C-alpha positions in Angstrom: 75.5 -36.4 165.7 73.5 -38.2 168.5 73.9 -37.3 172.0 76.9 -39.2 173.5 74.7 -40.8 176.6 72.3 -42.3 173.8 73.4 -46.0 174.6 73.8 -45.4 178.6 72.1 -48.4 180.3 68.5 -47.4 181.5 67.5 -50.9 182.7 67.4 -49.2 186.2 64.6 -47.1 185.0 61.4 -48.2 186.9 58.6 -49.3 185.1 56.3 -46.7 186.8 58.4 -43.8 185.7 56.8 -40.9 183.5 53.7 -40.9 182.1 51.4 -44.0 183.1 50.9 -44.5 179.2 54.9 -45.0 178.5 56.6 -48.0 178.0 60.3 -48.2 179.1 61.3 -48.0 175.4 59.4 -44.6 175.0 61.1 -43.3 178.1 64.8 -44.7 176.7 64.2 -42.7 173.5 63.4 -39.5 175.5 66.7 -39.5 176.7 68.0 -39.5 173.0 69.1 -36.3 172.0 70.2 -34.4 168.7 72.6 -31.7 168.5 71.7 -28.7 166.3 73.7 -28.8 162.9 72.3 -25.4 161.4 70.7 -22.4 162.4 69.4 -19.4 160.4 66.9 -16.4 159.8 64.4 -15.2 157.5 63.6 -12.0 156.0 62.0 -10.1 152.9 64.1 -8.1 150.4 62.9 -6.2 147.5 62.9 -7.1 143.9 66.2 -5.2 143.5 68.3 -6.7 145.8 70.9 -8.6 143.5 73.5 -9.7 146.4 73.9 -10.6 150.4 76.7 -9.9 152.2 76.6 -12.0 155.2 78.8 -11.9 158.4 79.1 -15.2 160.4 80.6 -15.4 163.8 80.9 -18.3 165.9 83.1 -19.9 168.5 85.5 -22.6 168.2 86.9 -24.5 171.3 90.2 -26.0 172.1 91.0 -28.2 174.8 93.7 -27.0 177.4 95.1 -27.1 180.8 95.6 -24.6 183.7 97.2 -24.8 187.0 94.8 -24.9 190.0 95.2 -23.1 193.2 96.4 -26.5 194.8 99.0 -26.8 191.7 96.8 -29.8 190.1 96.5 -29.1 186.3 92.8 -28.9 185.6 91.1 -29.1 182.0 90.0 -26.2 180.2 88.4 -25.3 177.1 89.8 -22.1 175.2 87.1 -19.8 173.0 88.7 -18.5 169.6 86.2 -16.4 168.2 85.7 -16.5 164.7 84.2 -14.1 161.9 84.1 -14.4 158.1 82.4 -12.5 155.7 80.5 -14.4 152.3 78.7 -12.8 149.6 75.8 -14.5 148.5 74.0 -13.7 145.4 70.4 -13.3 145.2 69.6 -15.3 141.9 65.5 -15.8 141.9 66.5 -19.3 141.1 64.4 -22.1 142.8 67.8 -23.9 144.1 69.5 -22.7 147.2 72.7 -20.9 146.6 75.4 -22.5 148.9 78.8 -21.0 149.8 81.6 -22.4 152.1 82.6 -20.1 154.9 86.6 -19.8 154.4 88.9 -20.6 157.0 85.9 -22.6 158.8 86.5 -26.3 158.1 83.2 -27.2 156.9 80.9 -24.6 157.8 78.6 -23.6 155.0 76.2 -20.7 154.1 73.0 -21.6 152.1 70.4 -19.2 150.8 66.7 -20.0 149.8 64.8 -17.4 148.4 60.9 -17.4 147.1 59.2 -14.9 145.4 56.2 -13.4 147.8 52.9 -14.2 145.9 50.5 -13.5 148.7 47.6 -12.0 146.5 45.6 -11.1 149.7 48.9 -9.1 150.9 49.6 -6.9 147.8 48.8 -3.8 149.5 51.1 -4.5 152.4 54.2 -5.8 150.2 55.6 -4.2 147.2 55.7 -6.1 144.2 58.7 -8.5 143.5 59.3 -8.7 147.2 61.2 -11.9 147.8 61.4 -14.1 151.1 65.0 -15.1 152.2 66.3 -17.7 154.1 69.8 -18.1 155.3 71.3 -20.9 157.1 74.5 -21.5 158.8 74.8 -25.3 158.3 78.0 -27.3 160.2 79.2 -30.0 158.0 82.3 -30.7 159.9 83.0 -34.1 160.5 82.6 -35.2 164.1 85.5 -36.5 166.3 85.0 -39.7 168.2 87.0 -38.9 170.9 86.3 -34.9 171.3 82.8 -34.3 169.3 82.8 -30.7 170.9 85.8 -29.8 169.0 83.7 -29.6 165.8 80.9 -27.9 167.0 79.9 -24.1 166.3 79.5 -22.2 169.3 77.5 -19.2 170.1 76.9 -18.9 166.2 75.2 -15.8 164.5 74.5 -14.3 161.1 74.5 -10.6 160.5 72.8 -9.6 156.6 73.4 -6.6 154.8 71.3 -6.5 151.4 72.2 -4.4 148.4 68.9 -2.6 148.8 66.8 -2.0 151.4 65.1 -4.8 153.6 61.1 -4.9 153.2 58.9 -4.6 156.8 57.4 -7.6 157.3 53.9 -7.0 157.6 51.6 -8.2 160.3 48.8 -10.2 158.4 46.6 -10.6 161.3 43.4 -8.8 160.7 43.7 -8.2 157.1 40.6 -10.1 155.9 38.7 -9.7 158.9 35.5 -8.5 159.0 35.4 -6.8 162.2 35.8 -3.1 162.4 39.0 -3.2 164.9 
């Protein structure tokens, strides 16, 4: 969702602020920000791999209160660490595999796989190797009054495959004519 401050009045921004070629509208647009709604990672796996086990971890925050030194009530946020494991099949299909993360209220795992067809790298990558990308996607509905409550903070993914991962080669220089 958009940054909460996106509608702030920027009429007090001087025309000369920023780069000389920027207009006032460009300066205003630069203030807008978008929060990420997904994160992911990519890796190579052998053609024998048939499924992945993905551990998704994140933190949910809820508002709370605590008493300050002066006896006044102070607002706080309480972090609840979350962890769920999701099995994802490797189907070889062109369509992504999507699975809901159980108990997450709207997080999903999305897996995209493609066969590696780099003819120039055939000596560096075993036949049948697949490139797999896994994404943790936040599909939670934002709350107007407390948007932070539906974010997934400090997210991480841990992936286990049914067969070993394939090391990603460094293709720089594979076709170079230089001796080094």
